[in-house]
MIDOSE-1310 file (N, C-alpha, C; in nm, 2 decimals, decimal comma, always signed):
residues 245
mwdn	-0,88/-0,75/-3,10/-0,92/-0,81/-3,22/-1,05/-0,75/-3,28; -1,15/-0,73/-3,18/-1,28/-0,68/-3,23/-1,29/-0,53/-3,24; -1,18/-0,46/-3,20/-1,18/-0,31/-3,20/-1,20/-0,26/-3,34; -1,15/-0,33/-3,44/-1,16/-0,27/-3,58/-1,28/-0,33/-3,66
vdst	-1,36/-0,41/-3,59/-1,48/-0,47/-3,66/-1,59/-0,37/-3,66; -1,64/-0,33/-3,77/-1,76/-0,24/-3,78/-1,89/-0,32/-3,76; -1,99/-0,26/-3,70/-2,12/-0,32/-3,68/-2,18/-0,37/-3,81; -2,16/-0,29/-3,91/-2,21/-0,32/-4,05/-2,16/-0,46/-4,09
qvyv	-2,03/-0,48/-4,07/-1,97/-0,61/-4,11/-2,03/-0,73/-4,03; -2,06/-0,70/-3,90/-2,12/-0,81/-3,82/-2,26/-0,84/-3,88; -2,34/-0,74/-3,91/-2,47/-0,77/-3,96/-2,47/-0,83/-4,10; -2,37/-0,80/-4,18/-2,36/-0,86/-4,31/-2,32/-1,01/-4,30
algt	-2,23/-1,03/-4,20/-2,19/-1,17/-4,18/-2,31/-1,26/-4,13; -2,38/-1,20/-4,03/-2,50/-1,27/-3,98/-2,60/-1,29/-4,09; -2,62/-1,19/-4,17/-2,71/-1,21/-4,28/-2,67/-1,32/-4,38; -2,54/-1,33/-4,40/-2,49/-1,43/-4,49/-2,52/-1,57/-4,44
vlll	-2,50/-1,58/-4,31/-2,52/-1,71/-4,24/-2,67/-1,75/-4,25; -2,75/-1,65/-4,23/-2,90/-1,68/-4,24/-2,94/-1,71/-4,38; -2,88/-1,65/-4,47/-2,91/-1,68/-4,61/-2,88/-1,82/-4,65; -2,76/-1,86/-4,61/-2,71/-2,00/-4,65/-2,80/-2,10/-4,57
sqla	-2,84/-2,07/-4,45/-2,92/-2,17/-4,37/-3,06/-2,18/-4,43; -3,11/-2,08/-4,50/-3,25/-2,08/-4,55/-3,26/-2,13/-4,69; -3,15/-2,14/-4,76/-3,15/-2,18/-4,90/-3,20/-2,32/-4,92; -3,30/-2,34/-5,01/-3,36/-2,47/-5,04/-3,40/-2,47/-5,18
pwrf	-3,31/-2,51/-5,27/-3,34/-2,50/-5,42/-3,47/-2,58/-5,46; -3,49/-2,70/-5,40/-3,61/-2,78/-5,44/-3,74/-2,71/-5,40; -3,74/-2,64/-5,29/-3,86/-2,57/-5,24/-3,88/-2,45/-5,34; -3,78/-2,39/-5,38/-3,79/-2,28/-5,48/-3,85/-2,33/-5,61
lvnl	-3,81/-2,44/-5,66/-3,86/-2,50/-5,78/-4,01/-2,53/-5,77; -4,05/-2,58/-5,65/-4,19/-2,61/-5,63/-4,27/-2,49/-5,63; -4,22/-2,38/-5,57/-4,29/-2,25/-5,57/-4,30/-2,19/-5,71; -4,19/-2,21/-5,79/-4,20/-2,16/-5,92/-4,31/-2,23/-6,00
ratg	-4,31/-2,36/-5,99/-4,41/-2,44/-6,06/-4,55/-2,40/-6,02; -4,57/-2,38/-5,89/-4,70/-2,35/-5,83/-4,76/-2,21/-5,88; -4,66/-2,12/-5,91/-4,71/-1,99/-5,95/-4,69/-1,97/-6,11; -4,66/-2,08/-6,18/-4,64/-2,07/-6,32/-4,77/-2,02/-6,39
gtar	-4,76/-1,94/-6,49/-4,87/-1,89/-6,57/-4,94/-1,78/-6,50; -4,89/-1,73/-6,39/-4,95/-1,61/-6,32/-4,86/-1,49/-6,32; -4,90/-1,38/-6,28/-4,82/-1,26/-6,26/-4,72/-1,30/-6,15; -4,59/-1,29/-6,18/-4,49/-1,33/-6,08/-4,37/-1,25/-6,09
evvt	-4,31/-1,23/-5,97/-4,18/-1,16/-5,96/-4,08/-1,25/-5,89; -3,97/-1,28/-5,95/-3,87/-1,36/-5,89/-3,76/-1,27/-5,83; -3,74/-1,29/-5,70/-3,65/-1,20/-5,62/-3,55/-1,28/-5,55; -3,43/-1,22/-5,52/-3,33/-1,29/-5,45/-3,37/-1,31/-5,30
lhpv	-3,41/-1,19/-5,24/-3,46/-1,19/-5,10/-3,60/-1,14/-5,10; -3,68/-1,19/-5,01/-3,81/-1,14/-4,98/-3,79/-1,00/-4,92; -3,86/-0,90/-4,97/-3,84/-0,76/-4,92/-3,89/-0,74/-4,77; -3,97/-0,83/-4,72/-4,02/-0,81/-4,58/-3,96/-0,93/-4,49
givs	-3,86/-1,00/-4,54/-3,80/-1,10/-4,46/-3,70/-1,05/-4,37; -3,67/-1,12/-4,26/-3,57/-1,07/-4,17/-3,43/-1,05/-4,22; -3,39/-1,14/-4,32/-3,26/-1,12/-4,38/-3,25/-0,99/-4,45; -3,35/-0,95/-4,53/-3,35/-0,82/-4,60/-3,32/-0,71/-4,50
fllp	-3,39/-0,71/-4,39/-3,37/-0,60/-4,29/-3,24/-0,60/-4,22; -3,17/-0,72/-4,23/-3,03/-0,72/-4,17/-2,93/-0,65/-4,25; -2,96/-0,63/-4,38/-2,87/-0,56/-4,47/-2,87/-0,41/-4,44; -2,75/-0,35/-4,45/-2,75/-0,20/-4,42/-2,84/-0,13/-4,51
qnwr	-2,93/-0,05/-4,45/-3,04/+0,02/-4,52/-2,99/+0,14/-4,60; -2,87/+0,19/-4,56/-2,82/+0,31/-4,63/-2,74/+0,28/-4,75; -2,72/+0,15/-4,78/-2,65/+0,11/-4,90/-2,75/+0,10/-5,02; -2,70/+0,12/-5,14/-2,78/+0,11/-5,26/-2,78/-0,04/-5,31
wpkr	-2,89/-0,11/-5,29/-2,89/-0,25/-5,33/-2,97/-0,27/-5,46; -2,93/-0,38/-5,53/-3,01/-0,41/-5,65/-3,16/-0,43/-5,61; -3,25/-0,41/-5,71/-3,39/-0,42/-5,68/-3,43/-0,56/-5,62; -3,36/-0,66/-5,67/-3,40/-0,80/-5,62/-3,37/-0,83/-5,48
vdak	-3,28/-0,75/-5,42/-3,25/-0,77/-5,28/-3,28/-0,65/-5,19; -3,35/-0,55/-5,24/-3,37/-0,43/-5,17/-3,49/-0,44/-5,08; -3,47/-0,43/-4,95/-3,58/-0,44/-4,85/-3,68/-0,32/-4,87; -3,63/-0,21/-4,93/-3,72/-0,09/-4,94/-3,79/-0,09/-5,07
rlfl	-3,79/-0,19/-5,15/-3,85/-0,19/-5,28/-4,00/-0,16/-5,28; -4,07/-0,21/-5,18/-4,21/-0,19/-5,17/-4,24/-0,04/-5,15; -4,15/+0,03/-5,08/-4,17/+0,17/-5,06/-4,12/+0,26/-5,17; -4,01/+0,22/-5,24/-3,95/+0,29/-5,34/-4,02/+0,28/-5,47
hkfn	-4,06/+0,16/-5,51/-4,13/+0,13/-5,64/-4,28/+0,14/-5,63; -4,33/+0,13/-5,51/-4,48/+0,14/-5,49/-4,56/+0,06/-5,59; -4,64/+0,13/-5,68/-4,73/+0,06/-5,77/-4,66/+0,01/-5,90; -4,53/+0,04/-5,92/-4,46/+0,02/-6,05/-4,47/-0,13/-6,08
dfek	-4,44/-0,22/-5,98/-4,44/-0,36/-6,01/-4,58/-0,41/-6,06; -4,68/-0,36/-6,00/-4,82/-0,39/-6,04/-4,85/-0,35/-6,18; -4,80/-0,23/-6,21/-4,82/-0,18/-6,35/-4,75/-0,27/-6,45; -4,63/-0,31/-6,41/-4,55/-0,39/-6,50/-4,62/-0,52/-6,53
hrst	-4,69/-0,58/-6,43/-4,76/-0,71/-6,45/-4,90/-0,68/-6,49; -4,94/-0,56/-6,50/-5,08/-0,52/-6,54/-5,18/-0,60/-6,46; -5,16/-0,59/-6,33/-5,25/-0,66/-6,24/-5,24/-0,59/-6,10; -5,34/-0,60/-6,02/-5,34/-0,55/-5,88/-5,30/-0,66/-5,78
gywm	-5,24/-0,77/-5,84/-5,19/-0,88/-5,76/-5,09/-0,96/-5,83; -4,98/-0,99/-5,76/-4,88/-1,08/-5,83/-4,80/-1,16/-5,72; -4,75/-1,27/-5,76/-4,67/-1,35/-5,67/-4,53/-1,31/-5,66; -4,47/-1,31/-5,54/-4,33/-1,28/-5,52/-4,26/-1,41/-5,47
vspf	-4,17/-1,46/-5,55/-4,10/-1,59/-5,52/-3,95/-1,57/-5,50; -3,91/-1,63/-5,39/-3,76/-1,62/-5,35/-3,71/-1,76/-5,32; -3,58/-1,79/-5,35/-3,53/-1,92/-5,31/-3,50/-1,93/-5,16; -3,52/-1,82/-5,09/-3,50/-1,82/-4,95/-3,63/-1,81/-4,87
akhp	-3,74/-1,82/-4,94/-3,87/-1,81/-4,87/-3,94/-1,95/-4,88; -4,00/-1,99/-4,77/-4,07/-2,12/-4,77/-4,19/-2,12/-4,86; -4,26/-2,01/-4,87/-4,38/-2,01/-4,96/-4,37/-1,88/-5,04; -4,44/-1,89/-5,16/-4,45/-1,76/-5,24/-4,54/-1,66/-5,17
clml	-4,51/-1,54/-5,19/-4,59/-1,43/-5,12/-4,68/-1,36/-5,22; -4,80/-1,34/-5,19/-4,90/-1,27/-5,28/-4,90/-1,13/-5,24; -4,86/-1,04/-5,34/-4,86/-0,90/-5,32/-4,99/-0,84/-5,38; -5,07/-0,76/-5,30/-5,20/-0,71/-5,34/-5,20/-0,56/-5,33
adgq	-5,27/-0,50/-5,43/-5,29/-0,36/-5,43/-5,44/-0,33/-5,46; -5,53/-0,42/-5,42/-5,67/-0,41/-5,44/-5,74/-0,40/-5,31; -5,81/-0,29/-5,28/-5,86/-0,27/-5,15/-5,96/-0,38/-5,11; -6,05/-0,42/-5,20/-6,15/-0,52/-5,16/-6,08/-0,66/-5,13
aiad	-5,98/-0,69/-5,21/-5,91/-0,82/-5,19/-5,84/-0,82/-5,06; -5,77/-0,70/-5,02/-5,70/-0,69/-4,90/-5,80/-0,70/-4,78; -5,92/-0,64/-4,79/-6,02/-0,64/-4,69/-6,07/-0,79/-4,67; -6,09/-0,86/-4,78/-6,13/-1,00/-4,77/-6,03/-1,09/-4,70
vgsr	-5,90/-1,07/-4,73/-5,79/-1,14/-4,67/-5,79/-1,11/-4,52; -5,80/-0,98/-4,49/-5,79/-0,94/-4,35/-5,90/-0,98/-4,26; -6,02/-1,00/-4,32/-6,14/-1,04/-4,24/-6,16/-1,19/-4,24; -6,07/-1,27/-4,29/-6,09/-1,41/-4,29/-5,97/-1,48/-4,24
pdvf	-5,94/-1,46/-4,11/-5,82/-1,53/-4,05/-5,82/-1,68/-4,05; -5,95/-1,74/-4,06/-5,96/-1,88/-4,06/-5,91/-1,94/-4,19; -5,92/-1,86/-4,30/-5,87/-1,91/-4,43/-5,73/-1,86/-4,46; -5,70/-1,73/-4,43/-5,57/-1,67/-4,46/-5,50/-1,65/-4,32
gkpe	-5,45/-1,76/-4,27/-5,38/-1,76/-4,14/-5,25/-1,68/-4,14; -5,21/-1,65/-4,02/-5,09/-1,57/-4,00/-4,97/-1,67/-4,01; -4,86/-1,63/-4,08/-4,74/-1,72/-4,09/-4,66/-1,72/-3,96; -4,71/-1,80/-3,87/-4,65/-1,79/-3,73/-4,50/-1,81/-3,72
vqyd	-4,45/-1,90/-3,81/-4,31/-1,92/-3,81/-4,23/-1,79/-3,83; -4,27/-1,71/-3,92/-4,20/-1,58/-3,94/-4,22/-1,49/-3,82; -4,32/-1,51/-3,74/-4,35/-1,42/-3,63/-4,28/-1,47/-3,50; -4,22/-1,59/-3,51/-4,16/-1,65/-3,39/-4,05/-1,55/-3,33
vlci	-3,98/-1,48/-3,42/-3,88/-1,39/-3,36/-3,93/-1,28/-3,27; -4,06/-1,26/-3,27/-4,13/-1,16/-3,18/-4,17/-1,22/-3,05; -4,14/-1,35/-3,03/-4,18/-1,42/-2,91/-4,07/-1,44/-2,81; -3,97/-1,35/-2,82/-3,85/-1,36/-2,73/-3,89/-1,34/-2,58
wggn	-4,01/-1,28/-2,56/-4,06/-1,28/-2,42/-4,18/-1,36/-2,40; -4,21/-1,44/-2,50/-4,33/-1,53/-2,49/-4,43/-1,49/-2,59; -4,54/-1,57/-2,60/-4,64/-1,55/-2,70/-4,71/-1,41/-2,68; -4,76/-1,36/-2,79/-4,83/-1,23/-2,78/-4,93/-1,21/-2,89
lvak	-5,00/-1,10/-2,89/-5,11/-1,08/-2,98/-5,06/-1,07/-3,12; -4,95/-1,01/-3,14/-4,90/-0,99/-3,28/-4,85/-1,12/-3,34; -4,78/-1,20/-3,26/-4,72/-1,32/-3,32/-4,80/-1,44/-3,33; -4,91/-1,45/-3,25/-4,99/-1,57/-3,25/-5,12/-1,56/-3,33
dgae	-5,18/-1,68/-3,36/-5,30/-1,69/-3,44/-5,39/-1,79/-3,38; -5,51/-1,80/-3,43/-5,61/-1,90/-3,39/-5,65/-1,88/-3,24; -5,66/-2,00/-3,17/-5,71/-2,00/-3,04/-5,62/-1,92/-2,94; -5,49/-1,93/-2,96/-5,40/-1,86/-2,87/-5,41/-1,71/-2,90
wrrh	-5,43/-1,67/-3,02/-5,45/-1,52/-3,05/-5,58/-1,48/-2,98; -5,68/-1,56/-2,98/-5,81/-1,52/-2,91/-5,79/-1,51/-2,76; -5,70/-1,59/-2,71/-5,68/-1,59/-2,56/-5,60/-1,46/-2,53; -5,50/-1,42/-2,61/-5,43/-1,29/-2,58/-5,52/-1,17/-2,60
rkvv	-5,61/-1,18/-2,71/-5,70/-1,07/-2,74/-5,80/-1,05/-2,62; -5,84/-1,16/-2,56/-5,93/-1,15/-2,44/-5,87/-1,08/-2,33; -5,74/-1,10/-2,31/-5,66/-1,04/-2,20/-5,64/-0,89/-2,22; -5,59/-0,86/-2,34/-5,55/-0,72/-2,37/-5,67/-0,63/-2,42
gptf	-5,78/-0,70/-2,46/-5,89/-0,63/-2,52/-5,94/-0,51/-2,43; -5,96/-0,54/-2,30/-6,02/-0,43/-2,22/-5,93/-0,31/-2,21; -5,80/-0,32/-2,24/-5,71/-0,21/-2,24/-5,74/-0,10/-2,34; -5,79/-0,15/-2,46/-5,81/-0,06/-2,57/-5,95/+0,00/-2,56
tean	-5,97/+0,09/-2,47/-6,10/+0,15/-2,45/-6,09/+0,30/-2,48; -6,20/+0,37/-2,49/-6,20/+0,51/-2,51/-6,14/+0,59/-2,39; -6,16/+0,54/-2,27/-6,10/+0,60/-2,16/-5,95/+0,60/-2,16; -5,89/+0,49/-2,20/-5,74/+0,48/-2,22/-5,69/+0,56/-2,34
nkiv	-5,77/+0,56/-2,45/-5,74/+0,64/-2,56/-5,73/+0,79/-2,52; -5,82/+0,83/-2,43/-5,82/+0,97/-2,38/-5,69/+1,00/-2,30; -5,65/+0,90/-2,22/-5,53/+0,92/-2,15/-5,41/+0,94/-2,24; -5,40/+0,85/-2,34/-5,29/+0,87/-2,44/-5,29/+1,00/-2,51
wnet	-5,41/+1,05/-2,54/-5,43/+1,18/-2,61/-5,38/+1,29/-2,52; -5,43/+1,29/-2,40/-5,40/+1,39/-2,30/-5,25/+1,39/-2,27; -5,19/+1,28/-2,26/-5,05/+1,27/-2,23/-4,96/+1,32/-2,34; -5,01/+1,29/-2,46/-4,94/+1,34/-2,58/-4,94/+1,49/-2,59
iric	-5,06/+1,55/-2,56/-5,07/+1,70/-2,55/-4,98/+1,76/-2,45; -4,98/+1,69/-2,33/-4,90/+1,74/-2,21/-4,75/+1,74/-2,25; -4,71/+1,63/-2,30/-4,56/+1,62/-2,33/-4,52/+1,71/-2,45; -4,60/+1,73/-2,55/-4,57/+1,82/-2,65/-4,56/+1,97/-2,60
dlwf	-4,65/+2,00/-2,50/-4,65/+2,13/-2,44/-4,52/+2,15/-2,36; -4,47/+2,04/-2,30/-4,34/+2,05/-2,23/-4,23/+2,08/-2,33; -4,23/+2,01/-2,44/-4,13/+2,03/-2,54/-4,13/+2,18/-2,59; -4,25/+2,23/-2,62/-4,26/+2,36/-2,68/-4,22/+2,47/-2,57
tqmd	-4,26/+2,44/-2,45/-4,22/+2,53/-2,34/-4,07/+2,54/-2,32; -4,01/+2,42/-2,33/-3,86/+2,42/-2,32/-3,80/+2,50/-2,42; -3,85/+2,50/-2,55/-3,79/+2,58/-2,66/-3,82/+2,72/-2,63; -3,94/+2,76/-2,58/-3,97/+2,90/-2,56/-3,89/+2,96/-2,45
dsgk	-3,85/+2,87/-2,35/-3,78/+2,92/-2,23/-3,63/+2,92/-2,26; -3,59/+2,88/-2,38/-3,44/+2,88/-2,40/-3,38/+3,01/-2,42; -3,47/+3,12/-2,45/-3,42/+3,25/-2,46/-3,35/+3,28/-2,59; -3,36/+3,19/-2,69/-3,30/+3,21/-2,82/-3,40/+3,27/-2,92
dtfd	-3,34/+3,36/-3,00/-3,43/+3,42/-3,11/-3,45/+3,32/-3,22; -3,35/+3,23/-3,24/-3,36/+3,12/-3,34/-3,33/+2,99/-3,27; -3,38/+2,88/-3,33/-3,37/+2,75/-3,27/-3,26/+2,67/-3,34; -3,20/+2,58/-3,27/-3,10/+2,49/-3,34/-3,19/+2,39/-3,42
evdv	-3,12/+2,33/-3,51/-3,18/+2,23/-3,60/-3,23/+2,11/-3,51; -3,35/+2,07/-3,53/-3,41/+1,97/-3,45/-3,40/+1,83/-3,52; -3,35/+1,73/-3,45/-3,35/+1,60/-3,50/-3,49/+1,54/-3,47; -3,57/+1,54/-3,58/-3,71/+1,50/-3,56/-3,73/+1,36/-3,52
tekc	-3,64/+1,27/-3,58/-3,65/+1,13/-3,55/-3,62/+1,10/-3,40; -3,52/+1,17/-3,35/-3,48/+1,15/-3,21/-3,59/+1,21/-3,12; -3,64/+1,32/-3,15/-3,74/+1,39/-3,07/-3,87/+1,31/-3,07; -3,91/+1,26/-3,18/-4,04/+1,18/-3,19/-4,02/+1,04/-3,12
mlla	-3,90/+0,99/-3,12/-3,87/+0,87/-3,05/-3,89/+0,89/-2,90; -3,83/+1,01/-2,85/-3,85/+1,04/-2,71/-3,99/+1,07/-2,67; -4,06/+1,14/-2,76/-4,20/+1,16/-2,74/-4,28/+1,03/-2,73; -4,26/+0,94/-2,81/-4,33/+0,81/-2,81/-4,29/+0,73/-2,68
lmvi	-4,17/+0,74/-2,64/-4,12/+0,67/-2,52/-4,19/+0,73/-2,39; -4,21/+0,86/-2,39/-4,27/+0,93/-2,28/-4,42/+0,90/-2,27; -4,48/+0,89/-2,39/-4,63/+0,86/-2,39/-4,65/+0,72/-2,34; -4,57/+0,62/-2,40/-4,58/+0,48/-2,36/-4,55/+0,47/-2,21
ssag	-4,45/+0,53/-2,16/-4,41/+0,52/-2,02/-4,52/+0,58/-1,93; -4,58/+0,69/-1,96/-4,68/+0,75/-1,88/-4,82/+0,68/-1,89; -4,86/+0,66/-2,01/-5,00/+0,60/-2,03/-5,00/+0,45/-2,01; -4,89/+0,38/-2,04/-4,88/+0,24/-2,04/-4,83/+0,19/-1,90
fgvt	-4,73/+0,26/-1,85/-4,66/+0,21/-1,72/-4,68/+0,30/-1,60; -4,74/+0,41/-1,62/-4,77/+0,50/-1,51/-4,64/+0,57/-1,46; -4,54/+0,58/-1,55/-4,41/+0,64/-1,51/-4,39/+0,77/-1,59; -4,39/+0,88/-1,52/-4,37/+1,01/-1,58/-4,23/+1,04/-1,60
ipwd	-4,19/+1,08/-1,72/-4,05/+1,11/-1,75/-4,04/+1,25/-1,79; -3,94/+1,33/-1,73/-3,92/+1,47/-1,77/-3,87/+1,48/-1,91; -3,90/+1,59/-1,98/-3,86/+1,60/-2,12/-3,71/+1,60/-2,13; -3,64/+1,67/-2,03/-3,50/+1,66/-2,02/-3,46/+1,54/-1,94
taqe	-3,43/+1,43/-2,01/-3,40/+1,30/-1,95/-3,28/+1,31/-1,85; -3,20/+1,41/-1,87/-3,08/+1,42/-1,78/-3,13/+1,45/-1,64; -3,25/+1,50/-1,62/-3,30/+1,52/-1,48/-3,37/+1,40/-1,42; -3,38/+1,29/-1,50/-3,45/+1,17/-1,45/-3,36/+1,11/-1,34
vvpr	-3,42/+1,06/-1,23/-3,35/+1,00/-1,12/-3,36/+0,85/-1,13; -3,25/+0,78/-1,10/-3,26/+0,63/-1,09/-3,34/+0,59/-0,97; -3,45/+0,51/-0,99/-3,53/+0,47/-0,88/-3,45/+0,39/-0,78; -3,49/+0,39/-0,65/-3,43/+0,32/-0,55/-3,44/+0,17/-0,58
ghem	-3,33/+0,10/-0,56/-3,32/-0,04/-0,59/-3,29/-0,08/-0,73; -3,27/+0,02/-0,82/-3,25/+0,00/-0,96/-3,11/+0,05/-1,00; -3,06/+0,01/-1,11/-2,93/+0,05/-1,16/-2,93/+0,15/-1,27; -3,05/+0,17/-1,33/-3,07/+0,27/-1,44/-3,20/+0,33/-1,44
tfta	-3,22/+0,44/-1,51/-3,35/+0,50/-1,52/-3,45/+0,42/-1,60; -3,57/+0,45/-1,59/-3,67/+0,38/-1,67/-3,65/+0,41/-1,82; -3,62/+0,53/-1,85/-3,59/+0,57/-1,99/-3,48/+0,49/-2,05; -3,37/+0,48/-1,97/-3,25/+0,41/-2,02/-3,28/+0,26/-2,04
alrg	-3,36/+0,20/-1,95/-3,40/+0,06/-1,96/-3,49/+0,04/-2,09; -3,59/+0,12/-2,10/-3,68/+0,11/-2,22/-3,61/+0,13/-2,35; -3,52/+0,23/-2,35/-3,45/+0,27/-2,47/-3,35/+0,16/-2,50; -3,29/+0,10/-2,40/-3,20/-0,01/-2,43/-3,27/-0,13/-2,49
vidq	-3,39/-0,16/-2,45/-3,47/-0,27/-2,50/-3,49/-0,25/-2,65; -3,53/-0,12/-2,68/-3,57/-0,09/-2,82/-3,44/-0,09/-2,91; -3,33/-0,03/-2,86/-3,21/-0,02/-2,94/-3,15/-0,15/-2,97; -3,16/-0,25/-2,88/-3,10/-0,38/-2,89/-3,20/-0,49/-2,93
fltk	-3,32/-0,45/-2,97/-3,42/-0,55/-3,01/-3,37/-0,64/-3,12; -3,32/-0,57/-3,23/-3,28/-0,65/-3,34/-3,16/-0,75/-3,31; -3,07/-0,70/-3,23/-2,96/-0,79/-3,18/-3,02/-0,91/-3,10; -3,11/-0,88/-3,02/-3,18/-0,99/-2,94/-3,24/-1,09/-3,03
iitp	-3,30/-1,05/-3,14/-3,38/-1,14/-3,22/-3,28/-1,23/-3,30; -3,17/-1,17/-3,35/-3,09/-1,25/-3,44/-2,98/-1,33/-3,37; -2,96/-1,31/-3,25/-2,85/-1,39/-3,18/-2,92/-1,50/-3,10; -2,84/-1,61/-3,09/-2,89/-1,73/-3,02/-2,93/-1,70/-2,87
k	-3,01/-1,79/-2,82/-3,05/-1,77/-2,68/-2,94/-1,81/-2,59
């Protein structure tokens, strides 16, 4: 039965369910009233909401539902409103969202967490393994910051830098030793993903991964290599977020 079901259809179906579950017309009307008389953009979906990201990104979507609109249209919406700030209102968003393109205003917002708090409800999806520095705010954020703060030191930055150089040298050495006068086309996305995984594994977990992952050995007492485990977590992260516990 499921053999003919495309993964795209599954994501669209899940996105539709999430859409219907989040719709609240009265809340939308309240937000419209609150932002009346100001620069405002009414959209179907919030471009940085989880529902928008569930939609297939390789499809051409109308501007009002396009999750890539902020990257594609850049400053155009600000020019249209003749302002460096405007409200974005959606019937599927609990609160209107203020879009800013003013450096000083952004700096003020970022430096005053007591006034401009983090929307923790939207970050809850990142707590699938518990609270963390990204998802939490206030006293709990400070507690996490105290724990992880010592990790971000110049000494550790040096380790990351040196590991990045070492791994890039491995990559270039492999290409030089291939004996080819010309090189095959390189999938930059895939190679950069592997590079990032190797740096994280080495600098963060103390596990050295060979550039040719086929040479990696499954550790004793485990069923898969460290690369396969870490890659599996990353590849299935979205599925983990949107599916019930």
